[in-house]
FINULO-30904 format. One line per 5 residues: their letters; for each residue x negated, y, z of N, C-alpha, C, O. Coordinates in nm, 2 decimals, decimal comma. Example, Ala and Ser with C-alpha at 12.3 -4.5 7.8 and 13.67 -1.06 7.14 Angstrom:
% residues 2
AS> -1,32/-0,57/0,78/-1,23/-0,45/0,78/-1,32/-0,33/0,78/-1,42/-0,33/0,85 | -1,28/-0,22/0,71/-1,37/-0,11/0,71/-1,29/0,00/0,79/-1,34/0,11/0,80
END
This chain:
% residues 127
XXXXX> 0,64/1,12/0,76/0,59/1,22/0,87/0,56/1,38/0,75/0,54/1,34/0,63 | 0,55/1,49/0,78/0,57/1,58/0,74/0,42/1,69/0,81/0,38/1,69/0,93 | 0,38/1,77/0,71/0,25/1,82/0,73/0,30/1,96/0,86/0,41/1,99/0,89 | 0,24/1,98/0,89/0,28/2,08/1,01/0,17/2,21/0,98/0,19/2,33/0,97 | 0,00/2,13/0,97/-0,08/2,24/0,92/-0,19/2,18/0,84/-0,22/2,06/0,85
XXXXX> -0,26/2,27/0,76/-0,36/2,18/0,72/-0,49/2,28/0,75/-0,46/2,39/0,79 | -0,59/2,27/0,74/-0,80/2,37/0,79/-0,84/2,32/0,73/-0,81/2,21/0,68 | -0,93/2,41/0,70/-1,11/2,37/0,68/-1,16/2,48/0,69/-1,11/2,59/0,68 | -1,31/2,45/0,72/-1,43/2,56/0,79/-1,55/2,49/0,72/-1,58/2,38/0,67 | -1,61/2,58/0,73/-1,72/2,52/0,66/-1,87/2,69/0,76/-1,86/2,81/0,79
XXXXX> -1,98/2,57/0,78/-2,03/2,63/0,89/-2,20/2,60/0,82/-2,24/2,50/0,78 | -2,29/2,74/0,84/-2,41/2,65/0,79/-2,47/2,66/0,92/-2,46/2,73/1,02 | -2,54/2,56/0,89/-2,67/2,46/0,98/-2,75/2,54/1,04/-2,77/2,53/1,16 | -2,81/2,62/0,96/-2,91/2,72/1,04/-2,89/2,84/1,15/-2,96/2,87/1,25 | -2,73/2,91/1,10/-2,69/2,94/1,22/-2,65/2,90/1,38/-2,66/2,96/1,48
XXXXX> -2,60/2,76/1,33/-2,61/2,69/1,47/-2,73/2,65/1,52/-2,75/2,65/1,64 | -2,83/2,60/1,43/-2,98/2,60/1,50/-3,06/2,69/1,53/-3,18/2,68/1,56 | -2,99/2,81/1,51/-3,09/2,96/1,56/-3,00/2,98/1,71/-3,03/3,04/1,81 | -2,90/2,93/1,68/-2,78/2,96/1,82/-2,87/2,90/1,93/-2,93/2,94/2,03 | -2,85/2,77/1,87/-2,91/2,62/2,03/-3,03/2,70/2,04/-3,02/2,77/2,14
XXXXX> -3,12/2,72/1,98/-3,26/2,78/1,98/-3,25/2,96/2,08/-3,31/2,98/2,19 | -3,18/3,04/2,02/-3,17/3,14/2,11/-3,11/3,09/2,26/-3,18/3,13/2,36 | -3,02/3,03/2,28/-2,91/3,01/2,39/-2,93/2,93/2,47/-2,94/2,96/2,59 | -2,97/2,76/2,38/-2,97/2,69/2,42/-2,84/2,57/2,50/-2,74/2,52/2,45 | -2,88/2,55/2,67/-2,75/2,49/2,72/-2,64/2,59/2,69/-2,56/2,56/2,61
XXXXX> -2,64/2,71/2,75/-2,52/2,75/2,80/-2,44/2,78/2,67/-2,33/2,81/2,69 | -2,50/2,78/2,51/-2,44/2,78/2,43/-2,36/2,63/2,43/-2,24/2,62/2,47 | -2,45/2,53/2,38/-2,41/2,41/2,40/-2,29/2,39/2,49/-2,18/2,36/2,44 | -2,32/2,40/2,61/-2,16/2,36/2,71/-2,07/2,45/2,68/-1,96/2,40/2,70 | -2,07/2,58/2,61/-1,93/2,65/2,60/-1,87/2,59/2,48/-1,75/2,60/2,45
XXXXX> -1,94/2,53/2,43/-1,87/2,48/2,27/-1,85/2,36/2,27/-1,75/2,32/2,20 | -1,92/2,27/2,36/-1,91/2,07/2,29/-1,92/2,04/2,44/-1,98/2,10/2,53 | -1,82/1,92/2,45/-1,77/1,84/2,54/-1,94/1,73/2,55/-2,01/1,69/2,46 | -1,96/1,71/2,72/-2,07/1,62/2,72/-2,09/1,53/2,62/-2,19/1,53/2,55 | -1,97/1,42/2,58/-1,99/1,32/2,51/-2,08/1,37/2,33/-2,17/1,33/2,27
XXXXX> -1,97/1,50/2,32/-2,02/1,54/2,20/-2,17/1,57/2,17/-2,24/1,56/2,06 | -2,21/1,60/2,30/-2,40/1,68/2,27/-2,46/1,53/2,31/-2,58/1,52/2,31 | -2,38/1,43/2,34/-2,47/1,32/2,35/-2,48/1,28/2,21/-2,59/1,25/2,16 | -2,38/1,28/2,14/-2,38/1,20/1,99/-2,47/1,26/1,95/-2,57/1,18/1,93 | -2,50/1,44/1,93/-2,53/1,48/1,83/-2,69/1,51/1,85/-2,77/1,53/1,76
XXXXX> -2,69/1,51/1,98/-2,86/1,49/2,03/-2,95/1,33/2,02/-3,08/1,31/2,02 | -2,82/1,24/1,99/-2,91/1,11/1,93/-2,95/1,12/1,79/-3,06/1,09/1,75 | -2,88/1,17/1,73/-2,92/1,23/1,58/-3,01/1,27/1,53/-3,06/1,37/1,58 | -3,06/1,22/1,42/-3,24/1,30/1,35/-3,22/1,45/1,35/-3,31/1,50/1,42 | -3,14/1,53/1,31/-3,14/1,66/1,31/-2,96/1,70/1,37/-2,85/1,71/1,30
XXXXX> -2,98/1,70/1,50/-2,84/1,75/1,58/-2,78/1,88/1,54/-2,66/1,91/1,53 | -2,88/1,95/1,50/-2,81/2,06/1,44/-2,71/2,05/1,30/-2,62/2,13/1,28 | -2,75/1,95/1,24/-2,61/1,89/1,14/-2,51/1,89/1,22/-2,40/1,93/1,18 | -2,53/1,85/1,32/-2,41/1,73/1,41/-2,29/1,79/1,44/-2,17/1,76/1,45 | -2,41/1,94/1,48/-2,38/2,03/1,59/-2,24/2,06/1,49/-2,13/2,00/1,51
XXXXX> -2,27/2,17/1,34/-2,23/2,19/1,27/-2,12/2,14/1,22/-2,02/2,22/1,22 | -2,11/2,09/1,19/-1,99/1,96/1,16/-1,90/1,93/1,28/-1,78/1,92/1,25 | -1,91/1,92/1,37/-1,81/1,92/1,50/-1,76/2,05/1,54/-1,66/2,04/1,62 | -1,81/2,18/1,51/-1,78/2,29/1,51/-1,69/2,37/1,41/-1,64/2,49/1,42 | -1,69/2,27/1,30/-1,66/2,30/1,19/-1,51/2,22/1,19/-1,40/2,27/1,15
XXXXX> -1,54/2,09/1,26/-1,40/2,05/1,27/-1,28/2,08/1,38/-1,16/2,07/1,38 | -1,37/2,15/1,48/-1,29/2,22/1,60/-1,22/2,34/1,51/-1,10/2,35/1,52 | -1,26/2,41/1,44/-1,24/2,53/1,37/-1,10/2,44/1,26/-0,98/2,44/1,29 | -1,15/2,40/1,19/-1,03/2,36/1,10/-0,90/2,31/1,22/-0,80/2,38/1,24 | -0,90/2,21/1,28/-0,82/2,16/1,37/-0,75/2,30/1,40/-0,64/2,34/1,35
XXXXX> -0,85/2,38/1,52/-0,74/2,53/1,54/-0,63/2,57/1,39/-0,50/2,58/1,40 | -0,68/2,58/1,31/-0,57/2,62/1,15/-0,47/2,56/1,15/-0,36/2,60/1,13 | -0,52/2,38/1,18/-0,39/2,32/1,13/-0,23/2,40/1,26/-0,11/2,39/1,24 | -0,32/2,45/1,38/-0,21/2,52/1,45/-0,12/2,59/1,43/0,00/2,59/1,46 | -0,22/2,67/1,33/-0,20/2,77/1,25/-0,21/2,94/1,31/-0,17/3,04/1,26
XXXXX> -0,31/2,90/1,44/-0,31/2,99/1,52/-0,50/3,05/1,53/-0,53/3,17/1,55 | -0,61/2,94/1,50/-0,73/2,97/1,54/-0,75/2,94/1,68/-0,67/2,91/1,78 | -0,88/2,97/1,66/-0,95/2,90/1,83/-0,89/3,02/1,91/-0,86/3,14/1,87 | -0,86/2,95/2,05/-0,79/3,09/2,12/-0,68/3,01/2,24/-0,71/2,89/2,27 | -0,59/3,07/2,29/-0,52/2,99/2,41/-0,41/2,87/2,36/-0,33/2,82/2,43
XXXXX> -0,43/2,84/2,22/-0,36/2,75/2,18/-0,44/2,62/2,15/-0,39/2,52/2,12 | -0,58/2,65/2,15/-0,68/2,52/2,14/-0,77/2,60/2,13/-0,80/2,69/2,05 | -0,83/2,54/2,29/-1,00/2,59/2,31/-1,12/2,53/2,26/-1,12/2,43/2,19 | -1,22/2,58/2,28/-1,29/2,44/2,19/-1,35/2,34/2,33/-1,44/2,25/2,32 | -1,32/2,36/2,38/-1,36/2,21/2,47/-1,22/2,13/2,52/-1,22/2,05/2,61
XXXXX> -1,13/2,16/2,45/-0,99/2,12/2,42/-0,99/2,05/2,30/-0,88/2,03/2,26 | -1,07/2,02/2,24/-1,07/1,96/2,10/-1,20/1,91/2,08/-1,29/1,98/2,04 | -1,23/1,75/2,12/-1,36/1,65/2,07/-1,35/1,59/2,02/-1,26/1,51/2,01 | -1,46/1,59/1,92/-1,44/1,46/1,81/-1,54/1,39/1,85/-1,65/1,42/1,87 | -1,47/1,24/1,85/-1,50/1,18/1,87/-1,50/1,02/1,78/-1,43/1,03/1,68
XXXXX> -1,56/0,91/1,80/-1,58/0,83/1,68/-1,43/0,69/1,71/-1,39/0,66/1,82 | -1,40/0,65/1,63/-1,33/0,55/1,62/-1,40/0,39/1,63/-1,53/0,39/1,62 | -1,35/0,27/1,66/-1,49/0,15/1,67/-1,53/0,12/1,53/-1,61/0,02/1,50 | -1,47/0,23/1,40/-1,54/0,15/1,30/-1,63/0,30/1,27/-1,67/0,30/1,16 | -1,65/0,40/1,32/-1,73/0,49/1,31/-1,65/0,64/1,24/-1,71/0,75/1,25
XXXXX> -1,56/0,61/1,20/-1,43/0,70/1,17/-1,43/0,85/1,26/-1,39/0,83/1,38 | -1,46/0,99/1,24/-1,42/1,07/1,33/-1,30/1,11/1,36/-1,21/1,10/1,27 | -1,26/1,17/1,51/-1,09/1,13/1,52/-1,14/1,25/1,62/-1,25/1,26/1,67 | -0,98/1,36/1,65/-1,02/1,42/1,76/-0,90/1,42/1,87/-0,77/1,40/1,87 | -1,01/1,44/1,97/-0,91/1,40/2,07/-0,87/1,57/2,09/-0,93/1,67/2,05
XXXXX> -0,75/1,55/2,19/-0,69/1,71/2,23/-0,73/1,65/2,39/-0,76/1,54/2,44 | -0,70/1,81/2,45/-0,70/1,81/2,55/-0,63/1,91/2,63/-0,62/2,00/2,55 | -0,57/1,95/2,73/-0,52/2,08/2,81/-0,45/2,18/2,72/-0,34/2,12/2,74 | -0,42/2,27/2,65/-0,39/2,39/2,58/-0,32/2,37/2,47/-0,21/2,42/2,43 | -0,42/2,25/2,42/-0,46/2,20/2,24/-0,34/2,10/2,26/-0,23/2,11/2,20
XXXXX> -0,37/1,98/2,36/-0,28/1,89/2,38/-0,13/1,96/2,39/-0,05/1,94/2,30 | -0,12/2,02/2,46/0,02/2,09/2,51/0,10/2,15/2,38/0,22/2,13/2,36 | 0,00/2,22/2,30/0,03/2,25/2,16/0,10/2,15/2,09/0,21/2,16/2,03 | 0,02/2,05/2,09/0,08/1,96/1,98/0,16/1,87/2,03/0,22/1,81/1,94 | 0,17/1,84/2,16/0,30/1,77/2,17/0,42/1,90/2,17/0,52/1,88/2,10
XXXXX> 0,41/2,00/2,24/0,55/2,08/2,20/0,58/2,10/2,06/0,69/2,13/2,02 | 0,46/2,08/1,96/0,51/2,09/1,84/0,55/1,96/1,74/0,57/1,96/1,62 | 0,55/1,86/1,82/0,56/1,72/1,80/0,49/1,69/1,73/0,55/1,61/1,65 | 0,36/1,71/1,68/0,24/1,67/1,60/0,20/1,58/1,66/0,16/1,60/1,77 | 0,20/1,41/1,58/0,19/1,30/1,63/0,04/1,29/1,58/-0,04/1,25/1,67
XXXXX> -0,02/1,31/1,48/-0,09/1,30/1,46/-0,25/1,41/1,38/-0,24/1,51/1,31 | -0,31/1,39/1,40/-0,42/1,49/1,34/-0,53/1,42/1,27/-0,61/1,36/1,35 | -0,56/1,42/1,17/-0,64/1,36/1,04/-0,76/1,46/1,03/-0,77/1,57/0,97 | -0,85/1,40/1,09/-1,00/1,48/1,02/-1,11/1,42/0,94/-1,15/1,31/0,97 | -1,20/1,52/0,80/-1,29/1,47/0,82/-1,45/1,58/0,77/-1,47/1,69/0,71
XXXXX> -1,53/1,49/0,83/-1,63/1,60/0,85/-1,75/1,52/0,74/-1,79/1,40/0,71 | -1,78/1,66/0,68/-1,95/1,61/0,57/-2,05/1,77/0,62/-2,03/1,88/0,66 | -2,19/1,67/0,58/-2,27/1,77/0,58/-2,32/1,72/0,47/-2,28/1,63/0,40 | -2,49/1,86/0,48/-2,60/1,86/0,38/-2,70/1,93/0,44/-2,67/1,99/0,55 | -2,84/1,95/0,39/-2,90/1,98/0,47/-2,88/2,16/0,50/-2,96/2,22/0,56
XXXXX> -2,82/2,19/0,47/-2,77/2,37/0,51/-2,64/2,38/0,55/-2,62/2,44/0,65 | -2,51/2,32/0,48/-2,39/2,31/0,52/-2,31/2,18/0,56/-2,29/2,07/0,51 | -2,27/2,25/0,68/-2,18/2,16/0,74/-2,00/2,17/0,70/-1,95/2,28/0,71 | -1,94/2,07/0,66/-1,77/2,15/0,65/-1,69/2,01/0,73/-1,74/1,91/0,76 | -1,53/2,06/0,75/-1,48/1,96/0,77/-1,31/1,98/0,76/-1,26/2,06/0,83
XXXXX> -1,26/1,94/0,72/-1,11/1,96/0,72/-1,05/1,89/0,82/-1,10/1,80/0,89 | -0,87/1,94/0,83/-0,78/1,86/0,89/-0,65/1,91/0,88/-0,63/2,03/0,85 | -0,55/1,80/0,89/-0,44/1,80/0,84/-0,34/1,81/0,97/-0,37/1,92/1,01 | -0,28/1,78/1,02/-0,15/1,75/1,15/-0,06/1,77/1,09/-0,03/1,85/1,00 | 0,01/1,67/1,16/0,13/1,57/1,08/0,25/1,52/1,19/0,23/1,43/1,27
XX> 0,36/1,59/1,17/0,47/1,57/1,27/0,60/1,43/1,19/0,61/1,38/1,08 | 0,67/1,41/1,28/0,78/1,36/1,24/0,87/1,43/1,10/0,97/1,37/1,06
END
């Protein structure tokens, strides 16, 4: 396999928390899938987990070399956990088509968070 692209992003947890407080449901529905929202809301500090997932989406879009937009909408990239609890990215729509058209076979992500910041990195691999 070879590297198609890499991406990284850092998000301030308070910025996400403030946006949730100000805009509530419309903000969350625009950025996160129902299952992501269910997961985050089940955690002790939902904003921290939302921030990590937002960072992951930004990082993945950077692996595409395009950022968020036509090739990767926010709701077309979903952070899920595998059976061991590790985060994975699930693509749909234009993001899935972009990956397929560019022969991206795998996207690996890593998330981290602390009190003030959440971060993610991603790597897209091709054959």
